[in-house]
N, C-alpha and C positions, 0 to 999 in steps of 0.2 A: 517455925515453931508449931508444935503439935498441941492440939486442944483435946481434952476429954469431955465428952458430952453425954450426960445421962438423963434419964426420964424421957426417952424417946418413945413416942407412941408406936404401936405395932403397925399402924397405917402409914408410917413414914418410911420411904425408901431412900437409898443413897442419892438418887437424882434430886429429890425434893430437898433433902438436907443440904446438899451442895449448893443448890440455888439460893437457899436462905443465907448461907454463910458467904457466898460469893458477893453479896451486897457490901461486904466489908473489905474485900481485896482478892488477890489472886490465890485461889485454893489449889493446892498441889494434889491432895488426895483426900478422899472421904471414905470412911468404912464404918458400917454398922455391924456389930457382932451378932452372929446367929448361933443358935444351938446346933451342934453337929448332927444330932439325931432327928430332931423334929423340924429343923430349919425355921423355928420361930425366933423372932428378934429377942435378944436378951435385954433390950431397953437401953443400951448404951453403945457408944461408938467414938470415933476419932475423926478430927478434921485437921489437916495440916496446911499451914500457910507458908508462902515463901518469905514473907516479911513479918518480923516480930510485932511491929507497930500495927499491922492489919489484924493480927491475932488478938492483940490487946483491945482493939476497937470492937472486935467481935464479942469478946468476953463482956465488955461493958454494955454492948447493945443487945445481946441475946440471952445473957444469964437472967433467968426469971421470966423470960418471954414465953407466952403460950404458943404451942404449935400442935395442932390437931388434938386439942383438949388436954394437953399435959404441959406443965411448966418445965422448960428446959433448965438444966443445971450445966453451966459451961465454965470450965476452968483449965488452967495449964495442965497438960499431961505430965505425969511423973514416971520416969522409967523405973521398972521393977528391977531390983537386984536379982542377978541370975544365980 
């Protein structure tokens, strides 16, 4: 199950984000989205879990939690229609 995470501080990198989410289960992939020109964080990213129940625990445990001065918003990712 893939989660959408927004309101990520510029100071957070993928390793830190993964370590926070790993507390809730086996993380398959972590990605912070960066601007292609400036390489600055756009403030959002994705975390993917192998088990849906771990992802749901992460949403419950991390949504609204402060990380490096910003409150995370964590929800299930929704695929965009192509």
